[in-house]
ZAGUKOL-609268 format. One record per residue (C-alpha): y, z, x; residue in one letter. Coordinates in steps of 0.5 Angstrom, whole numbers, plus 2048, in hexadecimal, padded with zeros to 3 digits. Last residue first. Layout:
N
+-----+-----+-----+------+
|   Y |   Z |   X | code |
+-----+-----+-----+------+
|   Y |   Z |   X |    A |
...
+-----+-----+-----+------+
//
This chain:
136
+-----+-----+-----+------+
|   Y |   Z |   X | code |
+-----+-----+-----+------+
| 826 | 7EE | 842 |    X |
| 822 | 7F1 | 83D |    X |
| 821 | 7F7 | 83F |    X |
| 828 | 7F8 | 840 |    X |
| 828 | 7F6 | 839 |    X |
| 823 | 7FA | 836 |    X |
| 825 | 801 | 834 |    X |
| 82C | 801 | 833 |    X |
| 82A | 7FA | 82F |    X |
| 825 | 7FF | 82B |    X |
| 82A | 804 | 829 |    X |
| 831 | 7FF | 827 |    X |
| 82B | 7FC | 822 |    X |
| 827 | 7F5 | 824 |    X |
| 82A | 7EE | 822 |    X |
| 827 | 7E9 | 826 |    X |
| 829 | 7E3 | 82A |    X |
| 823 | 7DF | 82E |    X |
| 821 | 7DE | 835 |    X |
| 81B | 7DC | 838 |    X |
| 81A | 7DF | 83F |    X |
| 812 | 7E0 | 83F |    X |
| 814 | 7E7 | 83E |    X |
| 819 | 7E7 | 838 |    X |
| 821 | 7E6 | 839 |    X |
| 825 | 7E9 | 834 |    X |
| 82C | 7E6 | 833 |    X |
| 82F | 7EB | 82E |    X |
| 831 | 7EC | 827 |    X |
| 833 | 7F3 | 826 |    X |
| 832 | 7F8 | 81F |    X |
| 835 | 7FF | 81E |    X |
| 83A | 7FC | 819 |    X |
| 837 | 7F5 | 815 |    X |
| 836 | 7EF | 819 |    X |
| 834 | 7E9 | 813 |    X |
| 83B | 7E7 | 813 |    X |
| 83C | 7E7 | 81A |    X |
| 836 | 7E1 | 81B |    X |
| 839 | 7DE | 815 |    X |
| 840 | 7DD | 818 |    X |
| 83C | 7DB | 81F |    X |
| 839 | 7DE | 824 |    X |
| 837 | 7DD | 82C |    X |
| 836 | 7E3 | 830 |    X |
| 837 | 7E3 | 838 |    X |
| 834 | 7E7 | 83D |    X |
| 839 | 7EB | 842 |    X |
| 83D | 7E9 | 847 |    X |
| 83C | 7EA | 84F |    X |
| 840 | 7E9 | 855 |    X |
| 846 | 7E5 | 853 |    X |
| 84B | 7E9 | 856 |    X |
| 84E | 7EB | 84E |    X |
| 847 | 7EC | 84C |    X |
| 845 | 7EA | 845 |    X |
| 841 | 7EB | 83E |    X |
| 83F | 7E6 | 839 |    X |
| 840 | 7E4 | 833 |    X |
| 83E | 7DC | 830 |    X |
| 841 | 7D9 | 82A |    X |
| 83E | 7D4 | 826 |    X |
| 842 | 7D1 | 821 |    X |
| 841 | 7CE | 81A |    X |
| 845 | 7D3 | 816 |    X |
| 84C | 7D6 | 819 |    X |
| 84D | 7DC | 81E |    X |
| 855 | 7DD | 81E |    X |
| 857 | 7DE | 825 |    X |
| 856 | 7E5 | 829 |    X |
| 85B | 7E7 | 82D |    X |
| 85D | 7E3 | 834 |    X |
| 85D | 7E7 | 838 |    X |
| 85A | 7ED | 834 |    X |
| 85B | 7F5 | 838 |    X |
| 857 | 7FB | 837 |    X |
| 859 | 801 | 837 |    X |
| 859 | 803 | 82F |    X |
| 854 | 7FD | 82C |    X |
| 857 | 7F6 | 82B |    X |
| 858 | 7F5 | 823 |    X |
| 854 | 7F1 | 824 |    X |
| 84E | 7F0 | 829 |    X |
| 84D | 7F8 | 828 |    X |
| 849 | 7FB | 82E |    X |
| 843 | 7FD | 830 |    X |
| 840 | 800 | 837 |    X |
| 839 | 801 | 838 |    X |
| 836 | 804 | 840 |    X |
| 838 | 802 | 846 |    X |
| 83E | 801 | 849 |    X |
| 844 | 7FE | 845 |    X |
| 84A | 7FE | 849 |    X |
| 851 | 801 | 846 |    X |
| 855 | 7FF | 840 |    X |
| 850 | 7F9 | 83E |    X |
| 853 | 7F2 | 83E |    X |
| 852 | 7EE | 838 |    X |
| 852 | 7E6 | 836 |    X |
| 853 | 7E2 | 831 |    X |
| 851 | 7DB | 82E |    X |
| 851 | 7D9 | 835 |    X |
| 84F | 7D1 | 832 |    X |
| 84B | 7CD | 838 |    X |
| 84D | 7C5 | 839 |    X |
| 84F | 7C6 | 840 |    X |
| 847 | 7C8 | 840 |    X |
| 845 | 7C1 | 83D |    X |
| 83F | 7C3 | 839 |    X |
| 842 | 7C7 | 835 |    X |
| 842 | 7CF | 834 |    X |
| 846 | 7D2 | 82F |    X |
| 849 | 7D9 | 832 |    X |
| 849 | 7E1 | 832 |    X |
| 84A | 7E4 | 839 |    X |
| 848 | 7EC | 83A |    X |
| 84B | 7F0 | 840 |    X |
| 84B | 7F3 | 846 |    X |
| 843 | 7F5 | 847 |    X |
| 840 | 7F9 | 84C |    X |
| 83A | 7F7 | 851 |    X |
| 833 | 7FA | 84D |    X |
| 830 | 7FA | 846 |    X |
| 836 | 7FA | 842 |    X |
| 836 | 7FA | 83B |    X |
| 83B | 7F6 | 837 |    X |
| 83D | 7F6 | 830 |    X |
| 843 | 7F3 | 82D |    X |
| 845 | 7F5 | 826 |    X |
| 847 | 7F0 | 820 |    X |
| 84B | 7F4 | 81B |    X |
| 847 | 7F5 | 814 |    X |
| 849 | 7FD | 813 |    X |
| 843 | 7FF | 814 |    X |
| 845 | 7FC | 81B |    X |
| 840 | 7F6 | 81D |    X |
+-----+-----+-----+------+
//
């Protein structure tokens, strides 16, 4: 979340590269998954932390489609992708209630423990940057 209330995409690239991100509503039927927004980075994202605003889209990024309105009671998934499908970033899920609990400088992500358990956690941007690659 930015200081003025805009939803912020955050990706930590730990190897390989990422070309963009997709926000979607998942379905058990793959043909019924719905794209809510898709963003292409201005260049291949390589090792390190990248952030961009989802709406309005950050300078240099393209949105196709641009972010659709988010609705209560819906679970959204955001993940990073590559054009050649060689790699992807771990997805994070959230609802509008989760979004409402975010504050500037905090990141929600899918944390994986040493034994493989996954949980959505919210940490400072600094803690996310320090931990994300260790947990991937």
